[in-house]
C-alpha positions as a Python dict, from the first residue, in 0.01 Angstrom:
ca = {
    (1, 'M'): (0, 0, 0),
    (2, 'T'): (-156, -323, 136),
    (3, 'I'): (-202, -374, 506),
    (4, 'D'): (-239, -751, 637),
    (5, 'L'): (-425, -795, 898),
    (6, 'S'): (-371, -1161, 949),
    (7, 'D'): (-170, -1300, 1253),
    (8, 'R'): (61, -1023, 1359),
    (9, 'T'): (180, -1218, 1686),
    (10, 'A'): (369, -1456, 1506),
    (11, 'R'): (560, -1294, 1245),
    (12, 'P'): (667, -960, 1131),
    (13, 'A'): (527, -789, 788),
    (14, 'R'): (655, -658, 491),
    (15, 'H'): (806, -346, 545),
    (16, 'R'): (665, -10, 489),
    (17, 'T'): (872, 327, 571),
    (18, 'G'): (769, 633, 583),
    (19, 'R'): (549, 812, 831),
    (20, 'Y'): (200, 599, 836),
    (21, 'A'): (-160, 702, 894),
    (22, 'M'): (-420, 540, 676),
    (23, 'T'): (-805, 473, 650),
    (24, 'A'): (-1034, 141, 556),
    (25, 'A'): (-1335, 35, 491),
    (26, 'A'): (-1474, -301, 584),
    (27, 'A'): (-1687, -523, 336),
    (28, 'V'): (-1840, -858, 421),
    (29, 'L'): (-1643, -1122, 283),
    (30, 'V'): (-1404, -896, 208),
    (31, 'I'): (-1174, -668, 358),
    (32, 'V'): (-1079, -412, 179),
    (33, 'V'): (-759, -161, 257),
    (34, 'G'): (-742, 252, 127),
    (35, 'L'): (-433, 474, 250),
    (36, 'A'): (-485, 830, 219),
    (37, 'Y'): (-183, 1091, 253),
    (38, 'L'): (-62, 1225, 520),
    (39, 'P'): (199, 1522, 542),
    (40, 'G'): (551, 1309, 584),
    (41, 'V'): (400, 993, 414),
    (42, 'R'): (679, 892, 167),
    (43, 'R'): (507, 612, -57),
    (44, 'S'): (619, 479, -376),
    (45, 'A'): (530, 591, -713),
    (46, 'A'): (483, 313, -880),
    (47, 'A'): (207, 219, -580),
    (48, 'P'): (-152, 353, -690),
    (49, 'S'): (-267, 571, -364),
    (50, 'A'): (-580, 355, -264),
    (51, 'A'): (-555, 0, -420),
    (52, 'P'): (-845, -201, -261),
    (53, 'V'): (-701, -537, -208),
    (54, 'P'): (-835, -891, 10),
    (55, 'I'): (-651, -971, 363),
    (56, 'L'): (-383, -1218, 221),
    (57, 'P'): (-347, -1555, 416),
    (58, 'A'): (-50, -1600, 650),
    (59, 'T'): (318, -1640, 471),
    (60, 'T'): (599, -1881, 642),
    (61, 'P'): (804, -1626, 858),
    (62, 'P'): (1190, -1608, 862),
    (63, 'S'): (1326, -1816, 1101),
    (64, 'S'): (1411, -1540, 1343),
    (65, 'A'): (1054, -1528, 1410),
    (66, 'G'): (856, -1833, 1347),
    (67, 'P'): (588, -1928, 1541),
    (68, 'A'): (637, -2202, 1824),
    (69, 'G'): (655, -2532, 1665),
    (70, 'S'): (727, -2429, 1333),
    (71, 'A'): (979, -2595, 1081),
    (72, 'S'): (1176, -2279, 1074),
    (73, 'A'): (1255, -2289, 1461),
    (74, 'P'): (1333, -2522, 1702),
    (75, 'P'): (1084, -2563, 2037),
    (76, 'A'): (1199, -2386, 2274),
    (77, 'A'): (1217, -2569, 2671),
    (78, 'A'): (906, -2612, 2872),
    (79, 'V'): (838, -2333, 3136),
    (80, 'T'): (798, -2528, 3482),
    (81, 'P'): (486, -2307, 3654),
    (82, 'T'): (562, -2184, 3976),
    (83, 'G'): (473, -1889, 4203),
    (84, 'D'): (26, -1823, 4226),
    (85, 'P'): (-92, -1850, 3823),
    (86, 'S'): (-332, -1590, 3941),
    (87, 'A'): (-125, -1363, 4036),
    (88, 'I'): (-31, -1299, 3671),
    (89, 'G'): (-394, -1111, 3641),
    (90, 'R'): (-667, -1074, 3408),
    (91, 'I'): (-559, -1168, 2987),
    (92, 'F'): (-752, -1018, 2761),
    (93, 'Y'): (-728, -1208, 2391),
    (94, 'L'): (-863, -1148, 1995),
    (95, 'P'): (-738, -1340, 1735),
    (96, 'A'): (-433, -1267, 1567),
    (97, 'E'): (-575, -1384, 1228),
    (98, 'H'): (-885, -1335, 1017),
    (99, 'L'): (-1134, -1542, 1113),
    (100, 'A'): (-1516, -1654, 945),
    (101, 'G'): (-1793, -1391, 962),
    (102, 'R'): (-1850, -1057, 992),
    (103, 'E'): (-1750, -987, 1416),
    (104, 'V'): (-1521, -1218, 1671),
    (105, 'R'): (-1548, -1190, 2033),
    (106, 'L'): (-1343, -1075, 2274),
    (107, 'R'): (-1232, -1318, 2529),
    (108, 'S'): (-1046, -1287, 2877),
    (109, 'W'): (-852, -1528, 3132),
    (110, 'R'): (-738, -1567, 3464),
    (111, 'P'): (-492, -1847, 3472),
    (112, 'G'): (-651, -2085, 3748),
    (113, 'Q'): (-972, -2013, 3642),
    (114, 'K'): (-1231, -2054, 3335),
    (115, 'P'): (-1200, -1828, 2970),
    (116, 'Q'): (-1490, -1568, 2949),
    (117, 'T'): (-1628, -1474, 2630),
    (118, 'L'): (-1702, -1117, 2591),
    (119, 'A'): (-1848, -857, 2383),
    (120, 'A'): (-1868, -905, 1981),
    (121, 'L'): (-1635, -675, 1804),
    (122, 'P'): (-1621, -599, 1419),
    (123, 'Q'): (-1354, -781, 1274),
    (124, 'V'): (-1115, -552, 1194),
    (125, 'A'): (-1160, -363, 1466),
    (126, 'A'): (-1095, -650, 1674),
    (127, 'L'): (-748, -716, 1454),
    (128, 'A'): (-639, -356, 1414),
    (129, 'N'): (-729, -123, 1662),
    (130, 'A'): (-986, -257, 1975),
    (131, 'S'): (-867, -148, 2296),
    (132, 'V'): (-947, -255, 2649),
    (133, 'S'): (-927, -21, 2937),
    (134, 'P'): (-627, -22, 3225),
    (135, 'D'): (-891, -116, 3460),
    (136, 'G'): (-1046, -408, 3242),
    (137, 'R'): (-1406, -302, 3275),
    (138, 'R'): (-1468, -137, 2889),
    (139, 'V'): (-1351, -175, 2560),
    (140, 'A'): (-1304, 91, 2294),
    (141, 'W'): (-1347, 26, 1908),
    (142, 'V'): (-1378, 194, 1526),
    (143, 'D'): (-1613, 29, 1339),
    (144, 'P'): (-1516, 105, 975),
    (145, 'E'): (-1864, 3, 807),
    (146, 'R'): (-2017, 308, 1014),
    (147, 'A'): (-1896, 579, 911),
    (148, 'A'): (-1562, 493, 1167),
    (149, 'T'): (-1733, 556, 1461),
    (150, 'L'): (-1569, 514, 1812),
    (151, 'F'): (-1767, 289, 2021),
    (152, 'V'): (-1733, 233, 2332),
    (153, 'A'): (-1904, -69, 2561),
    (154, 'D'): (-1862, -289, 2904),
    (155, 'V'): (-1647, -539, 2790),
    (156, 'D'): (-1944, -788, 2828),
    (157, 'G'): (-2080, -605, 2501),
    (158, 'S'): (-2372, -346, 2730),
    (159, 'R'): (-2376, -46, 2760),
    (160, 'K'): (-2284, 48, 2392),
    (161, 'R'): (-2231, 379, 2313),
    (162, 'A'): (-2087, 586, 1984),
    (163, 'L'): (-1858, 871, 2060),
    (164, 'A'): (-1745, 1010, 1734),
    (165, 'R'): (-1803, 960, 1388),
    (166, 'H'): (-1467, 977, 1126),
    (167, 'V'): (-1218, 895, 1324),
    (168, 'D'): (-856, 746, 1278),
    (169, 'Q'): (-915, 353, 1313),
    (170, 'F'): (-519, 257, 1240),
    (171, 'C'): (-261, 474, 1295),
    (172, 'V'): (-369, 685, 1612),
    (173, 'T'): (-618, 398, 1757),
    (174, 'P'): (-828, 461, 2055),
    (175, 'T'): (-621, 492, 2329),
    (176, 'W'): (-715, 485, 2735),
    (177, 'S'): (-650, 756, 2951),
    (178, 'P'): (-428, 610, 3332),
    (179, 'D'): (-843, 702, 3492),
    (180, 'S'): (-1019, 457, 3203),
    (181, 'Q'): (-1233, 768, 3243),
    (182, 'H'): (-1083, 950, 2902),
    (183, 'L'): (-970, 819, 2532),
    (184, 'L'): (-719, 922, 2293),
    (185, 'F'): (-804, 946, 1945),
    (186, 'R'): (-758, 1137, 1616),
    (187, 'A'): (-1032, 1249, 1348),
    (188, 'A'): (-1003, 1223, 1016),
    (189, 'D'): (-1248, 1370, 741),
    (190, 'P'): (-1517, 1089, 564),
    (191, 'M'): (-1204, 1018, 271),
    (192, 'G'): (-986, 884, 599),
    (193, 'T'): (-734, 1270, 600),
    (194, 'P'): (-654, 1262, 967),
    (195, 'G'): (-724, 1592, 1114),
    (196, 'R'): (-676, 1719, 1499),
    (197, 'F'): (-565, 1479, 1814),
    (198, 'G'): (-810, 1497, 2080),
    (199, 'V'): (-893, 1358, 2439),
    (200, 'V'): (-1300, 1285, 2517),
    (201, 'D'): (-1436, 1180, 2828),
    (202, 'T'): (-1633, 873, 2778),
    (203, 'R'): (-1861, 937, 3033),
    (204, 'A'): (-1990, 1273, 2967),
    (205, 'R'): (-2373, 1333, 2962),
    (206, 'R'): (-2254, 1499, 2593),
    (207, 'D'): (-1906, 1384, 2450),
    (208, 'A'): (-1689, 1649, 2544),
    (209, 'V'): (-1401, 1692, 2348),
    (210, 'R'): (-1090, 1853, 2450),
    (211, 'W'): (-845, 1934, 2082),
    (212, 'W'): (-475, 1904, 2140),
    (213, 'D'): (-300, 2267, 2006),
    (214, 'V'): (-27, 1998, 1824),
    (215, 'E'): (-25, 1750, 1530),
    (216, 'P'): (250, 1482, 1589),
    (217, 'Q'): (316, 1328, 1259),
    (218, 'A'): (306, 1014, 1470),
    (219, 'C'): (93, 689, 1488),
    (220, 'H'): (1, 384, 1824),
    (221, 'A'): (-3, 586, 2127),
    (222, 'L'): (48, 485, 2453),
    (223, 'W'): (-20, 661, 2777),
    (224, 'S'): (131, 599, 3083),
    (225, 'A'): (0, 509, 3376),
    (226, 'D'): (61, 796, 3620),
    (227, 'G'): (-111, 1049, 3322),
    (228, 'R'): (280, 1177, 3236),
    (229, 'T'): (323, 1059, 2946),
    (230, 'I'): (235, 941, 2598),
    (231, 'A'): (466, 743, 2348),
    (232, 'M'): (392, 689, 1989),
    (233, 'N'): (631, 596, 1642),
    (234, 'S'): (765, 911, 1435),
    (235, 'A'): (893, 735, 1144),
    (236, 'T'): (1076, 505, 1259),
    (237, 'G'): (1181, 587, 1612),
    (238, 'V'): (974, 612, 1952),
    (239, 'T'): (901, 976, 2040),
    (240, 'L'): (780, 1016, 2402),
    (241, 'F'): (516, 1331, 2481),
    (242, 'G'): (335, 1516, 2779),
    (243, 'P'): (-39, 1409, 2789),
    (244, 'D'): (-99, 1714, 2550),
    (245, 'G'): (127, 1650, 2297),
    (246, 'T'): (405, 1852, 2336),
    (247, 'S'): (746, 1874, 2467),
    (248, 'P'): (876, 1535, 2235),
    (249, 'R'): (1164, 1329, 2330),
    (250, 'P'): (1292, 1112, 2084),
    (251, 'V'): (1372, 763, 2244),
    (252, 'P'): (1781, 675, 2194),
    (253, 'H'): (1908, 434, 1902),
    (254, 'L'): (1577, 402, 1687),
    (255, 'S'): (1629, 611, 1412),
    (256, 'G'): (1860, 805, 1175),
    (257, 'P'): (2198, 717, 1212),
    (258, 'A'): (2134, 462, 1510),
    (259, 'P'): (2168, 44, 1515),
    (260, 'W'): (1765, 0, 1506),
    (261, 'R'): (1417, 100, 1406),
    (262, 'C'): (1138, 40, 1596),
    (263, 'T'): (742, 90, 1412),
    (264, 'H'): (540, -91, 1632),
    (265, 'I'): (517, 13, 2037),
    (266, 'A'): (312, -251, 2235),
    (267, 'S'): (360, -163, 2605),
    (268, 'L'): (495, 158, 2810),
    (269, 'S'): (542, 114, 3184),
    (270, 'P'): (361, 333, 3443),
    (271, 'D'): (657, 612, 3541),
    (272, 'G'): (690, 600, 3134),
    (273, 'S'): (1031, 481, 3225),
    (274, 'R'): (1091, 197, 2975),
    (275, 'I'): (852, 96, 2665),
    (276, 'A'): (820, -301, 2498),
    (277, 'L'): (840, -244, 2177),
    (278, 'F'): (935, -407, 1830),
    (279, 'R'): (1251, -338, 1699),
    (280, 'T'): (1436, -429, 1374),
    (281, 'R'): (1779, -361, 1213),
    (282, 'P'): (1819, -116, 958),
    (283, 'D'): (1804, -336, 623),
    (284, 'E'): (1574, -598, 814),
    (285, 'Q'): (1193, -632, 805),
    (286, 'A'): (1064, -361, 1047),
    (287, 'G'): (663, -430, 981),
    (288, 'E'): (348, -307, 844),
    (289, 'V'): (171, 10, 830),
    (290, 'G'): (-131, -112, 1077),
    (291, 'R'): (-90, -257, 1465),
    (292, 'M'): (157, -513, 1527),
    (293, 'L'): (161, -616, 1880),
    (294, 'M'): (492, -844, 1872),
    (295, 'V'): (761, -775, 2085),
    (296, 'N'): (1125, -838, 2088),
    (297, 'A'): (1243, -599, 2329),
    (298, 'V'): (1184, -409, 2624),
    (299, 'L'): (1455, -75, 2590),
    (300, 'Q'): (1448, 232, 2891),
    (301, 'T'): (1322, 526, 2770),
    (302, 'R'): (1616, 783, 2844),
    (303, 'T'): (1899, 587, 2758),
    (304, 'G'): (1787, 345, 2454),
    (305, 'R'): (1899, 58, 2651),
    (306, 'E'): (1814, -315, 2627),
    (307, 'I'): (1690, -441, 2937),
    (308, 'T'): (1771, -791, 3091),
    (309, 'L'): (1450, -977, 3131),
    (310, 'P'): (1450, -1314, 3313),
    (311, 'T'): (1339, -1554, 3030),
    (312, 'G'): (1573, -1801, 3037),
    (313, 'G'): (1714, -1754, 2686),
    (314, 'R'): (1337, -1849, 2567),
    (315, 'E'): (1206, -1573, 2216),
    (316, 'I'): (987, -1308, 2359),
    (317, 'R'): (694, -1215, 2191),
    (318, 'Q'): (433, -1004, 2360),
    (319, 'A'): (539, -807, 2682),
    (320, 'Y'): (245, -557, 2868),
    (321, 'F'): (349, -345, 3150),
    (322, 'R'): (24, -407, 3453),
    (323, 'P'): (-127, -84, 3550),
    (324, 'D'): (96, -153, 3914),
    (325, 'G'): (417, -162, 3726),
    (326, 'L'): (467, -573, 3715),
    (327, 'L'): (574, -695, 3388),
    (328, 'V'): (394, -1007, 3193),
    (329, 'L'): (576, -1192, 2942),
    (330, 'R'): (513, -1404, 2668),
    (331, 'V'): (755, -1629, 2589),
    (332, 'R'): (798, -1950, 2367),
    (333, 'A'): (795, -2287, 2538),
    (334, 'G'): (767, -2631, 2417),
    (335, 'T'): (531, -2626, 2102),
    (336, 'G'): (304, -2300, 2286),
    (337, 'Y'): (330, -2039, 2485),
    (338, 'A'): (404, -1972, 2873),
    (339, 'L'): (349, -1648, 3041),
    (340, 'L'): (570, -1492, 3290),
    (341, 'L'): (552, -1226, 3573),
    (342, 'V'): (860, -1036, 3653),
    (343, 'D'): (918, -797, 3914),
    (344, 'R'): (1066, -425, 3938),
    (345, 'A'): (1413, -556, 4022),
    (346, 'G'): (1367, -793, 3689),
    (347, 'R'): (1259, -1064, 3869),
    (348, 'Q'): (1035, -1395, 3841),
    (349, 'V'): (758, -1435, 4017),
    (350, 'S'): (581, -1650, 3868),
    (351, 'A'): (539, -1873, 3581),
    (352, 'V'): (247, -2007, 3366),
    (353, 'I'): (186, -2256, 3084),
    (354, 'E'): (-59, -2090, 2843),
    (355, 'S'): (-344, -2312, 2718),
    (356, 'A'): (-292, -2441, 2377),
    (357, 'D'): (-673, -2241, 2322),
    (358, 'W'): (-450, -1933, 2316),
    (359, 'R'): (-200, -1993, 2025),
    (360, 'D'): (-383, -1872, 1759),
    (361, 'W'): (-504, -1538, 1963),
    (362, 'Q'): (-293, -1203, 2039),
    (363, 'I'): (-335, -1059, 2413),
    (364, 'V'): (-443, -699, 2358),
    (365, 'A'): (-418, -617, 2814),
    (366, 'V'): (-330, -716, 3112),
    (367, 'T'): (-483, -603, 3426),
    (368, 'G'): (-395, -630, 3776),
}
């Protein structure tokens, strides 16, 4: 099985079925990835269990998900800026595809202000697992070249600290608690076989980990701002758990004999009642095993019903709930993108045109 870490914001990747977990190591010039078996993971009998393959170049996506300005989709109508641009919040960006070099820089931008260049991160970590805390002050990542070590640092790269070795770097990536102090992660042995879920206190003098008593077969965790709900992809659907991994509750209409599938989730509302995700029909491409932050729907988690958003008919590319409950939408606009701020009642309160400099970058976090 190959992992394509290129341009996850601009297109869906190739389909993989089953429950996913994986491990990888990065080389200086060529990134290679090998997958380890997990309980419940299904693989083709014809595929080798671990085959190092270089990152593939970006290919032209289907017309339904083509990047802005591509030949496969006409440019969307431009957006007229409205409201206070700074009200959108602080946006954190990382490249959407592989760049030259071993490291890339985290960047941030608050509309109306100058962009900031922040911490240097390993290339694979930046594409696959780097996570910014809800308060926007720190970043966590797993470095595959250093025994899959979980690191945390201030967003400017200072006060870097190692928290744990042999950590899952693609399936259960580091997930911040709402207080920006704890990280949910999953241990993995040196061969990449996943193990226990744990929550580590990032500010403790010693690395204090509270281990879960359960091991959900799930990936891509999100933690609600009220601390009560953790959402994860399970098989081809989405399941909500309590903060200790118990009390699973599937989101309706996303698995089994249902009209939709989902293997990628991006953001969870503060009370866990809404979720932003990428969903497909059962016969469509469902996405790669690695993290993909593209969004094409926002659903009610209790009913599975889609929420109507004030996009003006424009295509949604990404969506993030801020800790205060407001929703930031990244939509196609003209030959680029625009950011829309939506209140809890579903009304647009602000809009800003995104600079063309961000076209090849993806949003990884939004703070107030």
